[in-house]
N, C-alpha and C positions, 0 to 999 in steps of 0.2 A: 504494500500500500504506500502510495506517495502522498505525503502531507503537503497541503498548500501552506505557504508561509505568508503571513500578513504582518506588517509592522504598524503599530499604533502611530498616528501622525506625530505625537510627541516623542516617540522613540526615534523617528526619523530626524526630528530636530535635535535630539540628544546626540545622534551620530554626527550630524552636521556641525554642531558646536564643538564636539571633541576634535573632529577633523580640522576645523578652523584654528583651534588652539595649537594643534600639532603643526599646522602649516605655518603659523607664526614663528615656530621654533625651527622648522626644517621641512621643506616640501617633501622630501623622501620619507620622512617620518609620518607625515600625513597620509601618503600613499600606503605605507606599511600598516597604518592603523586600519584602513579600509580592507586591505588584504586579510589581516587578522580577523576583522569583523566577519568577512565573508566565510573564512575558515570556521569560525565559531558557529555561525548559522548552519553551515553544512554538517558539522559534527552533531549539532543538536537535532537536525532533521533526520539524520541517519539513525539516531538512537535517542529519542527524546526523553525516555524514562530513565536514562542512565545517570542523570544529574539529580542532585537531592532536592526534595521538596523545600520550598522557601516559605514565603509569607503569602497569606491571602489566596491560597490555592495555586500558587505559581511554583516554578522551579527556577534554579539559578545555574548559569554556566559562567565560570570565571575565565576571562581571556588570559592567555598565557603571557604575552609580552607586554600588555598594557594594563593599567590598574582599573579595568572596566569589567563589568559582568552583564550578561544578558538576563533579563527577567522575562520569562515566557510562561505561557499556559497552553495546555492542550485542550482542544474541543474536538468533537468528531471531525476527522479528516483535515484538521487545520492546526497549525502551530502559530500562536499569536505572540509576537515579540511586544512586550508591554513597555520595556525600557532598556536603554543601553546606559547603564548607570556607572558613575565613577565610584570606585570601592571605598573612597575615603571622604566623600563629600555628600552633604544633604541626604542622610539616610532616610529611606522610605518616602522620598518626595513623590514617587510614582504611584503610591498605594491607591489613589483614587481613580486610576485610569481604567 
């Protein structure tokens, strides 16, 4: 079964903000962030229940190279990415999504 992936509009904004911050540091770093994000999403889609339950019915996947994690939930035939959250800033800001 192939899961459809959807990103909450604010999760897209999370990713854009992170990329912009990395682009201010180094354009290659910004590109690397998106490559790592794509890798994270691919791994989660391949095995969505492999990562631990998190808060409010979600699961969390920690990115390897960057201090971000994906917050996602599974609904029938769909993986919804709720947030692309920085691991050390504004805890639970995404909880109402």
